[in-house]
C-alpha positions as CSV (number, residue, x, y, z in Angstrom):
1,T,-0.1,-0.1,-0.4
2,V,1.2,4.0,0.1
3,A,1.4,4.3,3.4
4,E,3.9,1.2,4.0
5,A,5.3,2.5,1.1
6,L,6.0,5.5,2.6
7,S,6.3,4.0,6.1
8,R,10.2,3.2,4.8
9,H,11.1,6.3,3.0
10,Q,14.2,7.3,3.6
11,G,15.2,11.1,3.3
12,P,12.9,14.6,2.6
13,L,9.8,14.2,1.0
14,R,8.5,16.5,-0.9
15,L,5.1,16.4,-2.6
16,P,3.2,19.4,-2.9
17,A,0.7,17.9,-5.1
18,V,-0.3,16.4,-2.9
19,R,-4.1,17.8,-1.4
20,V,-5.2,15.0,1.3
21,V,-3.9,12.3,2.8
22,S,-6.4,9.6,4.4
23,S,-5.6,9.0,7.9
24,D,-3.3,6.1,7.0
25,V,-1.3,7.6,4.8
26,A,-1.0,10.7,7.1
27,E,-0.6,8.3,10.5
28,A,2.9,6.8,7.5
29,L,4.0,10.5,6.4
30,A,4.3,11.5,10.2
31,G,6.7,8.7,11.0
32,T,8.8,9.5,8.5
33,Q,11.9,10.4,8.4
34,G,13.7,12.8,7.2
35,Q,12.3,16.3,6.0
36,L,8.7,16.1,5.2
37,E,6.6,18.9,2.5
38,L,3.0,19.0,2.4
39,S,2.3,22.6,0.5
40,G,-0.3,21.4,-1.5
41,L,-2.7,20.0,1.0
42,T,-6.3,21.5,1.4
43,S,-7.4,19.4,4.5
44,L,-5.7,17.9,7.7
45,K,-6.7,16.5,10.9
46,S,-4.0,14.6,11.9
47,V,-2.2,16.1,14.8
48,Q,0.4,14.1,14.3
49,L,1.2,15.0,10.7
50,A,0.4,18.9,12.1
51,R,3.3,18.1,14.4
52,K,6.1,16.3,11.9
53,L,5.2,19.6,9.7
54,A,5.8,22.1,12.0
55,A,8.8,20.1,13.0
56,D,10.5,20.0,9.6
57,N,9.9,23.2,8.1
58,E,11.0,25.7,10.2
59,G,12.0,28.6,9.4
60,F,8.7,28.6,6.4
61,L,5.3,27.1,6.7
62,D,3.2,27.5,4.1
63,L,0.2,25.5,4.3
64,S,-2.1,28.1,2.3
65,G,-4.0,25.6,1.0
66,L,-6.0,24.3,3.8
67,T,-9.3,26.1,4.2
68,E,-10.5,24.9,7.5
69,I,-8.6,23.9,10.8
70,E,-9.4,22.1,13.9
71,P,-7.9,23.4,17.3
72,G,-5.6,20.7,17.6
73,V,-4.3,20.8,14.2
74,A,-3.8,24.5,14.6
75,A,-1.9,23.6,18.3
76,A,0.3,21.3,17.0
77,L,1.0,23.7,13.8
78,A,2.1,26.8,16.8
79,T,4.8,24.9,18.3
80,H,7.0,26.2,14.5
81,T,9.3,28.6,14.3
82,G,9.0,30.8,11.9
83,W,6.8,32.3,9.0
84,M,4.2,30.4,8.5
85,F,1.4,30.8,5.9
86,L,-2.2,29.5,6.3
87,D,-4.2,32.1,4.2
88,G,-6.4,29.9,2.5
89,L,-8.4,29.5,6.0
90,G,-11.4,31.4,5.1
91,Q,-13.0,31.3,8.8
92,L,-11.1,30.6,12.0
93,S,-12.7,29.2,15.2
94,A,-12.0,31.1,19.3
95,P,-10.8,27.7,20.6
96,A,-7.9,27.5,16.5
97,A,-7.1,31.4,17.0
98,A,-6.0,30.2,20.6
99,A,-4.0,27.9,20.0
100,L,-2.6,30.0,17.0
101,A,-1.6,32.6,19.1
102,S,1.4,30.7,20.8
103,H,2.7,30.3,17.5
104,S,6.1,32.3,17.4
105,G,7.2,33.5,14.5
106,E,5.0,35.9,11.5
107,L,1.8,34.2,10.9
108,S,-0.2,34.5,7.7
109,L,-4.1,34.8,7.8
110,N,-4.9,36.4,4.9
111,G,-7.4,34.9,3.9
112,L,-9.6,35.8,6.9
113,Q,-12.7,37.9,5.4
114,V,-14.7,37.1,9.2
115,I,-13.7,36.8,12.0
116,S,-15.2,36.2,15.6
117,A,-14.5,39.3,18.4
118,E,-13.1,36.3,20.6
119,A,-11.2,35.4,17.3
120,L,-9.7,38.5,16.9
121,K,-9.3,38.6,20.4
122,H,-6.9,35.9,20.8
123,L,-4.9,36.3,17.5
124,A,-3.8,39.7,19.3
125,R,-2.0,38.4,22.1
126,H,0.1,36.6,19.0
127,H,3.8,38.4,20.1
128,D,5.3,38.2,16.4
129,D,4.0,40.0,12.8
130,L,0.6,39.4,12.2
131,Y,-0.9,39.3,8.5
132,L,-4.6,39.7,8.1
133,D,-5.2,41.5,5.5
134,G,-7.9,39.7,3.9
135,L,-10.1,41.1,7.0
136,M,-12.9,44.2,5.5
137,S,-14.1,45.2,8.4
138,L,-13.6,45.8,12.5
139,S,-17.0,45.6,12.8
140,V,-17.6,42.6,15.1
141,V,-20.4,41.1,17.6
142,P,-20.7,41.9,20.4
143,I,-18.4,44.6,21.0
144,S,-17.6,47.6,19.0
145,S,-15.3,48.2,16.1
146,T,-12.8,50.8,18.4
147,D,-12.9,47.4,21.2
148,V,-11.0,45.2,18.4
149,A,-8.7,48.6,17.6
150,R,-7.3,48.5,20.9
151,A,-7.0,44.9,21.6
152,L,-5.2,45.0,18.3
153,A,-3.6,49.0,18.7
154,G,-2.2,47.4,22.3
155,R,0.6,44.3,20.3
156,E,3.8,45.0,20.8
157,N,4.7,44.4,16.7
158,R,3.3,44.5,13.4
159,V,-0.6,44.2,11.7
160,S,-1.4,44.3,8.6
161,L,-4.8,45.1,7.9
162,G,-4.7,45.6,4.2
163,G,-8.3,44.4,3.0
164,L,-10.0,46.9,5.4
165,R,-12.5,48.5,3.6
166,T,-14.3,50.4,6.0
167,L,-13.5,52.5,9.1
168,S,-14.4,54.4,11.6
169,A,-12.3,57.9,12.1
170,E,-12.1,56.5,15.9
171,S,-11.2,53.3,15.2
172,A,-8.9,54.4,12.8
173,E,-7.5,56.7,15.8
174,V,-6.8,54.3,18.2
175,L,-4.7,52.4,15.3
176,K,-3.1,54.8,14.1
177,S,-1.4,54.8,18.0
178,N,0.9,52.3,17.2
179,P,3.0,53.1,14.1
180,K,3.3,48.5,13.1
181,V,-0.7,48.5,12.8
182,W,-0.8,48.9,9.1
183,F,-3.6,50.0,7.1
184,P,-4.8,51.2,3.2
185,S,-5.9,55.3,4.2
186,G,-8.5,57.2,3.0
187,I,-11.2,54.7,3.5
188,V,-12.1,56.2,7.3
189,E,-16.2,56.2,7.5
190,A,-16.8,60.2,8.4
191,D,-18.8,60.5,12.2
192,R,-22.1,60.0,11.5
């Protein structure tokens, strides 16, 4: 079987065309010796495989094909050190965001267009550069965009919000208080 053949593989294994792996293949890949790269994955359910990918790709891990992530997998990936790209995620649960907040290194989540206030507050605790260029608005229920802006402006490292289309004047002032927060100029809504 494929799983058996993979379990015997020695050395680096780069499989960028692989999109989905069965649980048997995931288990076999997690046990391989040598660096493993699966940059084309669209689905990752195995915590063991996530740990292997996090460990093997120190400095740079691109899993931008993933469209969803479970908290256990997020926690395993958060052990990675360095740049991590998860730009294919369209949504992120609060537990997964809490897990990713512990990641050490730049974190790119540019595919997120909508996020809950709770998840965004977790991400605001991430200690390195954070890229959220897919977010078009900071208005999330049940808190105001100003409260979200305060959480993001309190960060010590860069946060990029290049996709914002609207922003209240108050939120813009809060974000401007931190020169490491970037958002497009000219999008501020007039106060009503």
